[in-house]
C-alpha positions in Angstrom: 22.1 -9.3 16.0 19.8 -7.2 18.1 16.3 -7.2 18.4 15.7 -3.5 17.1 17.8 -4.8 14.2 15.7 -7.9 13.5 12.4 -6.3 13.8 13.5 -3.7 11.2 14.5 -6.8 8.6 11.9 -9.6 9.7 9.1 -6.9 8.9 10.9 -5.4 5.6 11.1 -9.4 4.6 7.8 -9.7 5.3 6.1 -6.6 3.5 8.1 -7.6 0.7 6.7 -11.3 0.1 3.2 -9.5 0.7 3.8 -7.0 -1.8 5.2 -9.5 -4.0 2.3 -11.5 -4.2 -0.5 -8.8 -3.5 0.8 -5.7 -5.3 0.7 -3.7 -2.5 0.3 -3.9 1.5 4.2 -3.5 2.3 3.2 -0.1 4.4 1.0 -1.7 6.5 2.8 -4.9 6.9 5.9 -3.5 7.8 4.0 -0.6 9.5 2.3 -3.2 11.9 5.8 -5.0 13.0 7.9 -1.6 12.9 5.3 -0.9 15.6 7.2 -2.4 18.1 10.7 -0.7 17.8 10.8 1.8 15.2 9.7 5.6 15.5 6.6 6.3 13.9 8.2 9.5 12.0 11.3 6.9 10.8 9.0 4.2 10.1 6.8 6.1 7.6 9.5 7.7 4.8 10.8 3.4 5.2 7.1 2.3 4.6 6.8 4.1 1.4 10.7 3.5 0.8 10.5 -0.1 0.9 7.2 -0.2 -0.9 8.5 1.4 -3.9 11.9 -1.0 -4.2 9.1 -3.8 -3.9 7.7 -2.6 -7.0 10.7 -1.8 -9.0 12.4 -5.3 -8.4 9.5 -7.6 -9.1 9.5 -5.8 -12.4 11.1 -8.1 -14.0 8.7 -10.7 -12.9 5.6 -9.3 -13.9 6.5 -6.3 -15.4 5.1 -7.6 -19.0 1.8 -6.6 -17.5 2.4 -3.2 -17.3 -0.9 -0.8 -19.2 0.5 2.3 -19.5 -2.7 3.5 -20.8 -4.8 2.2 -17.8 -3.0 3.6 -15.6 -3.2 6.8 -16.8 -5.9 8.3 -15.3 -4.9 6.7 -11.8 -1.9 8.0 -11.8 -3.0 11.8 -12.6 -5.0 11.5 -10.0 -2.7 10.4 -7.4 0.1 12.6 -8.2 -2.9 15.3 -7.4 -3.9 14.0 -4.3 -0.1 13.1 -2.9 0.6 17.1 -2.3 -2.9 17.2 -0.9 -1.8 14.4 1.5 1.6 16.1 2.6 -0.2 18.9 3.5 -2.9 17.2 5.6 -0.1 15.6 7.8 -0.5 18.4 10.1 -4.4 19.5 10.3 -5.9 16.3 10.8 -5.8 13.6 13.2 -4.3 10.7 11.7 -4.9 7.6 13.8 -8.9 9.2 13.1 -8.4 9.2 9.6 -6.7 5.3 9.6 -9.2 4.1 11.8 -12.0 5.4 9.4 -10.1 3.8 6.4 -10.0 0.5 8.8 -13.7 0.3 9.5 -14.9 0.8 6.0 -12.6 -2.4 4.8 -13.6 -4.5 7.6 -17.5 -4.4 6.4 -17.3 -3.8 3.0 -14.3 -6.8 1.7 -16.0 -9.3 3.5 -19.3 -7.7 1.4 -16.9 -8.4 -1.9 -16.3 -11.9 -0.8 -19.4 -13.1 -0.7 -20.7 -11.6 -4.1 -20.1 -14.0 -7.2 -16.5 -14.1 -8.5 -18.0 -12.8 -11.4 -19.8 -9.8 -10.1 -18.3 -6.3 -11.3 -19.7 -2.7 -11.8 -20.4 -1.2 -15.2 -20.8 2.1 -14.6 -17.9 4.9 -14.2 -14.9 5.2 -16.6 -11.3 6.8 -17.0 -13.2 10.1 -14.4 -13.7 7.3 -11.7 -10.4 5.9 -12.6 -9.1 9.3 -11.5 -11.0 9.8 -8.6 -9.7 6.6 -6.8 -6.5 7.1 -8.2 -6.7 10.5 -6.4 -8.0 9.1 -2.8 -5.0 6.7 -3.2 -2.7 9.7 -3.4 -4.3 11.5 -0.4 -4.2 8.7 1.8 -0.2 8.1 0.4 0.9 11.3 1.4 -1.3 11.2 4.8 0.1 8.0 5.4 1.9 6.1 2.5 -1.2 3.8 1.8 -1.6 5.1 -2.0 -3.1 0.9 -2.2 -6.0 -0.1 -0.6 -8.6 2.4 -2.3 -7.3 1.7 -6.0 -6.9 -1.8 -5.8 -10.9 -2.6 -4.4 -11.9 -0.2 -7.3 -10.2 -2.4 -9.3 -11.5 -5.6 -8.0 -14.6 -3.9 -8.0 -14.4 -3.3 -11.9 -13.8 -7.0 -12.4 -9.9 -6.5 -13.8 -8.4 -10.0 -14.3 -5.3 -10.4 -12.1 -2.7 -9.6 -14.7 -4.9 -6.8 -15.6 -5.0 -5.4 -12.1 -1.5 -5.7 -11.5 -0.4 -4.2 -14.8 -2.4 -0.4 -13.6 -1.2 -0.6 -10.0 2.3 -1.9 -9.9 2.6 1.2 -12.3 0.6 3.3 -10.2 2.3 2.4 -7.1 4.8 3.5 -7.8 4.5 6.7 -9.5 2.8 7.2 -6.0 5.5 6.0 -3.9 8.2 8.4 -6.2 6.0 11.3 -5.8 5.8 10.8 -2.1 9.3 10.4 -1.2 9.8 14.0 -3.2 7.2 15.4 -1.3 9.2 14.0 2.3 12.3 15.9 0.5 11.0 18.9 -0.4 9.5 19.0 2.9 13.3 18.9 4.3 13.3 17.4 7.9 11.1 13.9 7.2 14.2 12.3 5.5 17.6 12.2 7.7 21.1 10.7 8.1 19.1 7.6 9.9 16.6 7.3 7.3 18.6 6.9 4.9 20.6 3.8 7.0 18.1 2.7 7.2 16.8 2.6 3.5 20.0 0.4 2.8 19.1 -2.1 6.1 15.5 -2.5 4.3 15.9 -2.8 0.7 18.4 -5.8 1.4 16.1 -7.4 3.0 12.6 -6.9 1.1 14.2 -7.9 -2.2 14.3 -12.1 -2.4 11.4 -12.2 -0.5 9.5 -9.7 -2.9 10.5 -11.5 -5.8 9.1 -15.0 -4.1 5.8 -13.3 -3.7 5.9 -12.1 -7.1 6.7 -15.7 -8.6 4.0 -16.9 -6.4 1.4 -14.5 -8.3 2.3 -15.7 -11.5 1.1 -19.1 -10.2 -2.6 -18.4 -9.2 -5.5 -17.6 -11.3 -7.6 -14.6 -11.5 -10.3 -16.0 -8.8 -7.6 -17.7 -5.9 -6.1 -13.5 -6.6 -9.4 -12.0 -5.9 -10.0 -13.6 -2.8 -6.2 -12.9 -1.8 -6.3 -9.4 -2.4 -9.6 -9.2 -0.5 -8.2 -11.4 2.8 -5.6 -9.0 2.2 -7.6 -5.9 2.4 -9.7 -7.1 5.4 -6.1 -7.6 7.1 -5.4 -4.4 6.5 -8.4 -2.7 7.8 -8.3 -5.2 11.1 -4.6 -3.8 11.7 -5.7 -0.1 11.4 -8.5 -0.6 13.5 -7.2 -2.4 16.0 -3.8 -0.5 16.5 -5.8 2.9 16.6 -9.1 2.3 17.9 -7.7 2.6 21.7 -6.2 5.4 21.0 -8.7 7.2 19.5 -11.2 6.5 22.3 -9.2 6.3 25.4 -9.3 2.8 25.8 -6.9 1.2 28.2 -6.2 -2.3 28.8 
């Protein structure tokens, strides 16, 4: 097995496990590994497709948590946000965008970890859910990052791990389908090479994703909250360290 194929398959497997456990983060984990060898234009649709497959294959294990009414505001907002994100792809600096998101998570997630485990926000309702879903949709259209902001919001609302998974899994499935549809309509993002890579990552991530979902069922809400916040912090760390040198022109 050559090094390129090992990076593609290994990245998909590790990202699949993390997504199965947490319900999100496939894109960040996969992209951070694929960055060593895969062209960014190819890696972006791979990340979205892998995220979708990872959500679908874990449905038999965690799908009982689905909350259609709870996810509806998130999905409505997100579907409205994805086209904006795809439209903004050619208008904003994606590196600067990712850096800003990364810095936010580096500051905010540690603060959340030190708050009491029963802390929760009581303001905001369906409109706030829709707004965070809209932001997630924009981030998903730009960089395949639909999950972090809505996931953080669910944690702030003090949702149980099953309640959060029941909302976020359906939301992420809807966002990935919408994003892939947008990529197809764009005409030049999905190629024959992309489809070949889709087959590779689907075969590599399925078993690890299911293993992560089984581990999810064994965590209590407090442990799951910590896992989510740590993963969000690591997401911010990856985003910051991978984009800051290019944004500020640092050379090492």
